[in-house]
C-alpha positions in Angstrom: -0.4 13.1 42.5 -4.1 12.2 42.5 -4.8 8.6 43.5 -7.7 6.2 43.0 -8.5 6.7 46.7 -8.9 10.5 46.1 -11.3 9.8 43.3 -13.3 7.4 45.5 -13.6 10.0 48.3 -14.7 12.7 45.8 -17.3 10.4 44.4 -18.5 9.1 47.7 -17.8 5.4 46.9 -15.4 2.7 48.0 -12.0 2.4 46.3 -13.1 -1.0 44.8 -16.3 0.6 43.4 -14.2 3.4 41.9 -11.9 0.9 40.3 -14.8 -1.0 38.8 -16.4 2.1 37.5 -13.3 3.1 35.6 -12.3 -0.3 34.3 -15.6 -2.3 34.0 -18.3 0.3 34.1 -20.9 -2.3 33.2 -20.5 -3.8 36.7 -21.8 -0.7 38.6 -24.9 1.4 38.4 -24.8 3.9 35.5 -25.3 6.8 37.9 -22.3 5.6 40.0 -20.1 5.2 36.9 -21.0 8.7 35.8 -20.2 10.2 39.2 -16.9 8.4 39.4 -15.8 9.5 35.9 -16.7 13.1 36.7 -14.6 12.9 39.9 -11.7 11.5 38.0 -11.9 14.2 35.4 -12.2 17.0 38.0 -9.1 15.7 39.9 -7.1 15.0 36.7 -6.8 11.3 37.5 -5.2 9.1 34.9 -5.8 5.4 35.4 -2.7 3.1 35.3 -3.9 0.6 32.7 -0.9 -1.6 33.1 -1.5 -2.0 36.9 -5.2 -2.6 36.3 -4.4 -5.5 33.9 -1.7 -6.9 36.2 -4.2 -6.9 39.0 -6.4 -9.2 36.9 -3.4 -11.5 36.2 -2.9 -10.1 32.7 -0.4 -7.9 30.9 -2.9 -6.0 28.7 -0.7 -6.6 25.7 -1.4 -8.8 22.7 0.9 -9.6 19.8 0.4 -9.8 16.1 3.0 -12.1 14.5 3.8 -11.7 10.8 6.4 -13.6 8.8 7.9 -10.4 7.2 7.4 -6.7 7.0 8.2 -6.6 3.2 4.8 -7.8 2.2 2.4 -4.8 2.2 -0.5 -7.2 2.4 0.0 -7.3 6.2 -0.1 -3.5 6.7 -3.9 -3.0 6.8 -4.2 -6.2 8.8 -2.0 -4.6 11.5 -4.1 -1.4 11.3 -7.4 -3.2 11.7 -6.1 -5.4 14.6 -4.7 -2.3 16.4 -8.0 -0.5 16.2 -9.9 -3.4 17.6 -7.3 -4.0 20.3 -7.6 -0.3 21.4 -11.4 -0.7 21.6 -10.8 -3.6 24.0 -8.3 -1.6 26.1 -5.4 -3.7 24.9 -2.0 -2.7 23.6 -0.9 -4.3 20.4 2.7 -5.2 19.6 3.9 -6.5 16.3 6.6 -9.2 16.0 8.3 -10.7 13.0 8.7 -14.5 13.0 8.3 -16.7 9.8 7.5 -19.7 12.0 9.2 -22.0 9.6 11.6 -23.8 11.8 11.6 -25.2 15.4 14.6 -22.9 16.2 12.0 -20.0 16.4 10.2 -21.6 19.3 12.5 -20.2 21.9 11.8 -16.6 20.8 8.1 -17.2 20.4 7.9 -18.8 23.9 9.5 -15.7 25.4 7.0 -13.6 23.5 4.1 -15.7 24.8 5.1 -15.1 28.4 4.8 -11.3 27.9 1.4 -11.2 26.2 -2.1 -12.3 26.8 -2.7 -13.7 23.3 -1.5 -13.9 19.7 -2.9 -13.1 16.3 -0.7 -15.4 14.2 0.0 -14.9 10.5 2.0 -18.1 9.6 1.5 -18.9 6.0 4.3 -21.4 5.6 5.3 -23.3 8.7 4.5 -27.0 9.4 1.1 -27.5 10.9 2.6 -29.1 14.0 4.9 -26.2 14.6 2.1 -23.6 14.3 -0.1 -25.7 16.6 2.7 -25.7 19.2 2.9 -21.9 19.1 -0.9 -21.7 19.3 -0.9 -23.8 22.5 1.3 -21.3 24.3 -1.5 -18.7 24.8 -4.9 -18.0 23.3 -4.3 -17.7 19.6 -6.2 -16.8 16.4 -4.6 -17.8 13.0 -4.9 -15.5 10.1 -5.1 -16.5 6.4 -4.6 -20.1 7.0 -6.6 -23.0 8.4 -5.4 -25.8 10.7 -7.7 -28.3 12.3 -8.3 -27.4 16.0 -7.2 -23.7 15.7 -9.4 -20.6 15.6 -8.9 -18.8 12.3 -9.9 -15.9 10.1 -9.2 -16.2 6.4 -9.8 -13.8 3.5 -11.3 -16.1 0.9 -9.0 -15.1 -1.9 -9.1 -18.6 -3.4 -12.7 -18.2 -4.5 -11.9 -14.8 -5.9 -8.9 -16.1 -7.8 -11.0 -18.9 -9.2 -13.7 -16.5 -10.3 -11.0 -14.2 -11.9 -9.6 -17.1 -13.9 -13.1 -18.1 -15.0 -13.7 -14.5 -16.2 -10.4 -14.4 -18.1 -11.2 -17.7 -20.0 -14.7 -16.5 -20.7 -13.3 -13.2 -22.1 -11.2 -15.2 -24.6 -7.9 -15.8 -22.9 -6.7 -19.3 -23.9 -3.3 -19.1 -22.2 -3.1 -18.0 -18.6 0.0 -17.8 -16.3 -0.1 -17.9 -12.5 2.8 -16.4 -10.6 2.8 -18.4 -7.4 3.6 -17.3 -3.9 6.3 -18.5 -1.4 7.0 -22.2 -1.3 4.8 -24.0 1.2 2.3 -21.1 1.5 -1.2 -22.3 2.5 -2.9 -19.6 0.6 -0.8 -20.2 -2.5 -2.0 -23.8 -2.6 -5.6 -22.7 -2.2 -5.3 -20.1 -5.0 -3.4 -22.4 -7.4 -6.0 -25.1 -7.0 -8.9 -22.7 -7.6 -7.3 -21.3 -10.8 -6.5 -24.8 -12.0 -10.1 -25.9 -11.5 -11.4 -22.8 -13.4 -9.1 -23.3 -16.4 -9.2 -27.1 -16.7 -10.2 -28.2 -20.2 -10.8 -24.5 -21.2 -7.4 -22.9 -21.4 -3.7 -23.6 -21.1 -2.4 -22.9 -17.6 1.3 -22.1 -16.8 2.4 -22.0 -13.2 5.6 -20.1 -12.4 7.3 -19.7 -9.0 7.6 -19.9 -6.1 8.1 -16.2 -5.7 8.5 -14.0 -2.7 5.9 -11.2 -2.5 8.3 -8.5 -3.9 8.5 -6.1 -6.8 11.8 -7.6 -7.8 10.2 -11.0 -8.1 7.8 -9.7 -10.7 10.5 -8.0 -12.8 12.5 -11.1 -12.7 9.7 -13.2 -14.0 9.1 -11.3 -17.2 11.1 -13.6 -19.5 9.3 -16.7 -18.3 5.9 -14.9 -18.7 6.7 -13.9 -22.2 8.0 -17.4 -23.1 4.8 -18.9 -21.9 2.8 -17.1 -24.5 0.1 -16.3 -22.0 -2.1 -13.3 -22.7 -3.2 -13.0 -19.0 -1.2 -13.2 -15.8 -2.5 -13.7 -12.3 0.2 -12.7 -9.7 0.0 -14.2 -6.2 0.7 -10.7 -4.7 0.2 -7.1 -5.8 3.9 -6.3 -5.5 4.7 -9.2 -7.9 2.2 -7.9 -10.4 3.5 -4.4 -10.2 7.0 -5.6 -11.0 5.8 -7.6 -13.9 3.8 -4.7 -15.4 6.9 -2.5 -15.0 9.1 -5.0 -16.8 6.6 -5.7 -19.6 6.3 -2.0 -20.4 10.1 -1.6 -20.3 10.2 -4.3 -23.0 7.6 -2.4 -25.1 4.9 -5.0 -24.3 1.5 -3.3 -23.7 0.0 -4.2 -20.3 -2.9 -4.2 -20.4 -3.2 -5.0 -24.1 -0.8 -7.7 -25.0 -0.5 -9.2 -21.5 -3.3 -8.5 -19.0 -2.1 -8.5 -15.4 -4.6 -8.6 -12.5 -4.1 -6.3 -9.6 -5.7 -4.7 -6.5 -8.3 -2.1 -7.4 -6.7 0.9 -5.7 -3.3 0.0 -7.2 -4.6 -0.4 -10.7 -6.4 2.9 -10.5 -3.3 4.7 -9.1 -1.0 3.5 -11.9 -3.4 4.1 -14.7 -4.4 0.5 -15.4 -7.9 0.7 -13.9 -9.3 -1.3 -16.9 -7.8 -4.6 -15.5 -9.5 -7.1 -13.3 -8.8 -6.6 -9.6 -9.1 -8.5 -6.4 -9.9 -6.4 -3.3 -9.0 -7.9 0.1 -10.2 -5.8 3.0 -7.2 -6.3 5.2 -8.5 -4.0 7.9 -11.6 -6.2 8.2 -9.3 -9.3 8.5 -7.3 -7.6 11.3 -10.4 -6.4 13.1 -12.2 -9.8 13.0 -9.1 -11.7 14.0 -8.6 -9.4 17.0 -12.3 -9.6 18.0 -12.0 -13.4 17.9 -8.9 -13.2 20.1 -10.6 -11.0 22.6 -13.4 -13.6 22.9 -10.8 -16.4 23.2 -9.0 -14.7 26.0 -12.3 -14.1 27.8 -12.9 -17.9 27.6 -16.3 -17.5 26.0 -16.1 -20.7 23.9 -18.1 -23.6 25.2 -16.1 -26.4 26.8 -15.4 -29.0 24.1 -16.6 -26.8 21.3 -14.7 -26.9 18.0 -12.5 -24.1 17.0 -14.2 -21.7 14.6 -12.8 -21.2 11.1 -14.3 -18.2 9.3 -13.8 -17.2 5.7 -14.4 -13.5 4.8 -15.7 -12.7 1.3 -13.3 -11.1 -1.1 -14.5 -8.8 -3.8 -13.7 -9.2 -7.5 -13.8 -6.1 -9.8 -14.2 -7.0 -13.5 -14.1 -4.2 -16.1 -16.0 -4.5 -19.3 -15.2 -5.4 -21.9 -12.1 -7.5 -21.6 -10.8 -9.5 -24.5 -7.7 -11.4 -25.5 
């Protein structure tokens, strides 16, 4: 079995230099790095990344914690985070923890001892509990802001507010918002933006809380119809899909009698591409969160500096015309 020492001899360098050339090429001369890589390839040497990370006092593993796997919103976030982790020579693992009760701390503490950092999606837990988790290892919070914690947020609240404004401008005088899970930070942000956009201009009905599931949307159809709303804004795409399915099953045209907003790709796929759509680039959220975590683990923040809280722009697609 070829060893690092064999590669070093073939390249005519020390074992330490060969190690640096294969793991941190920027620390050696470009010609040396090229010579070492060529020797490794000739000899069929495969670097033991785990051992390399452990030698630096790290595991080489980071975790992305999500509250559930039922919500497809998290899928592209995971994909984006994994791509950025691989670029940083890190292995990503995904763990499911709602982070809603202190009883979860034991499991999260165990996880923290096995990884170098966390990307944390915790929409509902108390601030103090989320901070406690964030204090265990370098952590970046996703889709929520807590003072003192690094975070990356998709600015859906602004997009939801703009959507509500467009609906009212288009003539909808009764709008219903199907809210997200109880205690969700993003739900509060979105609800506030919709309320501000419709205040004094249209009647706003708020239903929920709802889990982000298809069944929640189908179960809400009676209340939506009872509200008399001509436009519905669901918290999550899965809720909207369930609502559209139930409306059509009742013989209610959607779009037509009740307009239900959606994601652009979903709306196009099910033949309702003439509805307003909010597009969150989940992969961008995941990439940016992981990039921020890599920086945090490297300790690049200035001592005493405030934690950065970034909001990423969310696109709104508005078909024309759209009338009540």
